[in-house]
C-alpha positions in Angstrom: -0.4 -0.5 0.2 1.5 3.4 -0.8 0.4 6.7 -0.1 0.7 8.8 -3.3 -1.2 12.1 -1.4 2.4 13.1 0.4 5.4 12.1 -1.7 7.3 13.3 2.0 5.1 10.0 3.3 4.8 7.1 2.6 2.8 3.8 3.9 3.9 0.2 3.6 3.3 -3.1 5.2 6.3 -5.0 6.0 6.6 -8.7 5.6 4.7 -8.9 8.9 1.9 -7.5 7.9 2.3 -4.5 10.3 2.0 -1.1 8.7 4.5 1.5 8.4 4.6 4.9 7.7 8.3 6.2 6.7 9.1 9.9 6.1 12.1 11.7 5.6 13.8 14.6 7.8 17.2 16.1 8.6 19.1 18.3 10.4 22.4 20.5 9.7 23.6 19.6 5.9 27.0 17.8 6.0 26.5 16.2 9.4 25.7 12.3 10.4 22.1 13.7 10.6 22.0 15.4 7.4 19.5 13.4 5.6 17.7 10.5 7.7 14.3 8.3 6.5 12.6 7.6 9.6 10.0 4.7 10.0 7.4 4.8 12.7 4.8 1.8 13.1 1.4 2.8 13.0 -0.1 -0.6 14.3 1.7 -0.3 17.5 2.3 3.1 19.6 5.2 1.6 21.7 7.0 0.5 18.8 10.5 2.5 18.8 10.4 4.5 15.6 13.3 3.5 13.5 15.5 5.4 10.8 18.3 4.8 7.9 20.7 8.1 7.0 20.4 8.7 2.9 24.2 9.0 1.3 23.3 12.3 0.2 23.1 13.8 2.7 20.3 15.9 1.2 16.6 15.9 2.8 15.4 17.2 -1.2 17.0 14.0 -2.5 15.9 11.6 0.2 12.3 12.5 -0.6 12.6 12.0 -4.1 14.3 8.8 -3.7 11.6 8.2 -0.9 9.0 9.0 -3.5 10.2 6.9 -6.2 10.9 3.4 -3.8 8.5 0.3 -4.0 7.4 -0.9 -0.8 10.1 -3.7 -1.1 12.7 -1.2 -1.5 11.0 0.5 2.2 11.0 -3.0 3.8 14.6 -3.6 2.5 15.1 0.1 4.5 13.4 -1.0 7.6 15.5 -3.8 8.0 18.7 -2.0 7.6 17.2 0.1 10.5 18.4 1.1 13.5 16.1 2.2 16.3 16.1 5.8 17.5 17.6 6.3 20.8 
């Protein structure tokens, strides 16, 4: 399931049929937190959010990529993600 209404946010289901929302956020450019894709579980409000860095360091580039990712791409990224501290 994809959310085409907002390219900055995508909803998808993982292999366990759990609903997630993915979105892009970023801090100061050219830092380790410059551009990240975050994952929030929509089915479990107590599940810790997760994140992956975007190689470009650019929020704009990460947003373009997020809009073009397939659900399978997002599931793969979720699998590589780190829990938010």
